[in-house]
N, C-alpha and C positions, 0 to 999 in steps of 0.2 A: 321379157321383151326386149328388142333391140332399141339401138338409139333413135331411131325410125319411128318406133311405135308398132312395130310388125314382129308378129311371132317369128322366133327362130325355126325355122322348117325342120332340122334335125333334131331340135328339143320336141317339138311337136310330134313327129316320127316316133323318136323314143318314147314319148308318152302314151302315143296309141300301142306302140308292141307292148309296153308293160303292162298297160290294161288289158290288152287282148289275152297276155298268158294270164292273168288274175281271172278272167273269165270262163277258163277251162280248168282251171285248178280241180274242180269238184269231179269233172271226168276222169282228170288223171289220178285222184284219189283212188274213184272206184275201180281203175284198172291198173292199179299200182302192181299187184302181183302178176298181171299180166306183162308188164313193162319189164320187171325185175326177170321173168322166167325168159322171155325172149333175150334179153342183154345177159344173161348169166355167163355166156362164153366172152362178150365182150367185156364184163367186168372184169372176169379173169385175166385177160388179157393186160386191162390197163393195171392191174394190182403186180402182175409180173414186170411191166416197165417201169413202173415207178413204186417199188416196194417200200411201203414204210416201215420203220423198226420201231421196237419198244421204245415209247419216250418222245417219238415224233409228234408235230402238230401237222395235221393233214386239213385242207381245204377243199371243199366240194363246191365250185359253182355252177350256177343255173341247174342245180341239182334236180329239180321237179321234186318227186315224192321221195327222192334218196335213192342211191343207187351204189356206185363204189366208194362212197363215203361210208356208208351202212357197213358194207363190207370190210373198210378198211379198220373199223372201231378195234376189232378182236387184236388184231396187229399190232396197234400202239400200246395196248394194255392200259392199265390205270393212271400210269404216270403219263402217257401221251394223252391228244385231244384230237377230236374231229370236229370239223365245223362245217354244217351244211347249209347252203347258202342257195339264194336264189332271189331275182329281183321282183318276184311276185310274192308277197307276204302270204297270200292264202298257199302257195305251194310248200312254203317253208314251214308254216304250221301243220301241214300232213305230213311232210319228212321229219319233223321234230316229234310228232305223235307216234309215228312208225319207229322211231328210235326207242323212245319211252316204252312203248309195248314190247320191245326186245329186250329189255333190260338194260340199256347201253347208256352206262354212267358218265362215260368220257365222250358224249356226245354233245356239242352246243348247236345252237342254229341262230342265223342271223339273215337278214334281208341287206342282202349286198348286189350293186349293179358290176355285173361282169366287163363293163367298159370305164367303171368308176370305182375300184374296189377300197371302200371304207375300213383300212386295215394299214397297218404300219410297214413300211419297208422291212425287207428280210426276216419276215415273221413265220413263215411257214416252210417245213421241209419237203412237202408235195402237195402238189396242186392236181386236182382232175377237173376235167369238163368233158362231160358226155354229152354230145349233139345240142351244144350252146354256140360255139363260137361261130358258126356259119348263121346265126341268127341275130347278130348285132351287127349295125350300121358301119362299125370300123373295127373289123377284126384285127387290126394290126395294132390299134388303141389298146383294144382289149389283151392281146398278146403282150404287150409292154406292160400292164398292169399285173399281169399274172407274172413275168419275169421281176417286176419290181417286188412284190410281197414274198418271192421265194428267197429263201437263205443263199449265201454262197454256196455251191454245190447241191442246190436244192433241184428237185426233179418235177417235171409237169409230164402227164400222159393225158391225152385228149382223143374224142373220135368226132368226126362228123361223117355225114351221109357221103356215099360215092355217086356216080353219074346217074341221072334220072332212069336212063333208059335201063340199066340194071338194079333198080329198084321200083319195080311195076307195082308192088303192093301200095305205093303212094303214087308214082308217076300216073297210074292208070286213073286213078281219083281225081289229078288235075286236068289230065286229057279230057276225061268225060265232063268235068265242070267247065272246063274252056268250050268246049264244043256246046253243051247245052245252051251256056248263058251269051256265048258270042264274043267273049273277052277271054284275053290269056290269063292264066293262073297259075303261079302267082302272079301279080301285075308287075311288070317291067320296073327295075330299080329298087324293089324292096330286098331286104333280106330274108333268106328261105331257103328250104331244108337242103338245096343242091347248090348254095353260092360257092362254097368251096371245095366241090365234087372233082377237083383236079390234084392229084398228089402233088406235081410240082407248084402249084399255086399255093398250096399249104405248106409246103416246105418255106415257100418265099416268104408268107406271112409270118412265120414262127422265126426266120432267120433275120427280116427286117425288123423284129422285134428286139433283136439282141440276144435270143437264146441260142444254144451252142449244141452240137452233136446231135443234131435235128434227124430223127428218122421216119419215115411216112411208109406204111405197108397197107394192103389190103386186108379185111376179114369179112366171112360170108356172114351174113346175118340174117337167115331165113325168117319168112314171115308165115305160122301156120295158124289155121283157124277150123274151127269144126264145120263150117257154113261160109257160103259166099254171104249172106245176111249178116254172120257175125263180124267177119271183116268187113264190111261197108259201114256198119253201124260206129265199131269200134275206132277204126280209122278216121272216120269224120269228127267222132266226137273229140280225139287227141289231135286233130291237124290245126290248131292254133286260130288264125284268123279266118281260116275257112269255116271253122265250125259255125260260128255266129251267122256268117253269110246263108250254108246251107239250112240252118235251123229255121231260118226266116222264109224259104221258099214256097210259096202256095202247094197243096198236095198233089195238083196232077204233074206240075213240073218236077217236085221231088219225085214221084215216082217215076217219070221218064227218065230223069238222070239215073236213079237206082238202075233202072232195066240197063241203061246203056253201060254203065262202067260193069255190070253181072256179065254182059255178053262178052265184053273184053278180057275178063279176068276169067272167064271159064275156062281157057286153055290150061290153067293151073288148079283145075279140080282132079283130086284123086280119090281113090275109094276110102282112105281115111279122111278126107276133106281137103282144104287148100293148103298146098306148099308152095309159097310163091319166093323166087328168089329177093335177096336183099344184099346190099355191099357196104361195108363202112369203110372208110379211111382212119386209120390209128395212127396217130403221132405221140413220139416220144420228143423229150429235149431235157436241157440242162441249164441252170443259171451257173455261168462260170465266171462272173466277175464279182 
């Protein structure tokens, strides 16, 4: 509470966002293999950009069900450590379970907030953030936190989604919901998947945080599904704040919305199923201080 007795709007927003990701953790766990498969090439690029060595400490922030962190664990060996972290405890539990199932004894898990990382200064050699920085209210502040926990000479590698128009696998969902409900989705002013979709802006965020040798480039991340129905169901389940809103729609409205989206996505149907374009921005940076 503030001195005037009113709720801090930024604190309320963060609490809402954190709770929202907790609410969809089950769907992310159920689709973890799909997320890994789709992002395999992306994970490889992140490891290439900030390749941990034997004995290094690695932190993955906003890890969801685990991704680059799980892939990095064999690279740091038994003398190294990988910490999988997310602001949602439910996500952390899923990621930890996946690490245990793989027999990765050098992996730990913690509930950590990307905007306020409860770790010591200069404590990690490598930090990864896959599709998380664009979803926080203060990305520059979050990037400062990444720099703070990196050791001097440590490296960060992260990804965000590129332009909405070049990611129709999600953009069409947003467009259909906006048209059906008569209000913009996502709502203006909220952090959302395309908040950092410009390479120059992403570079400015990282340099403003004090990170050096910043490089940003594009990487194609197509979305493949066996059918339109599979794409619609999975995308809606994983779509964070949108998932709860769609689940609450009356059946006739939900059907009309699905039909609207199916008509828009039909151009990407092939003999083998759906092949939808997708583009990420991939960034690397170093803590030189």
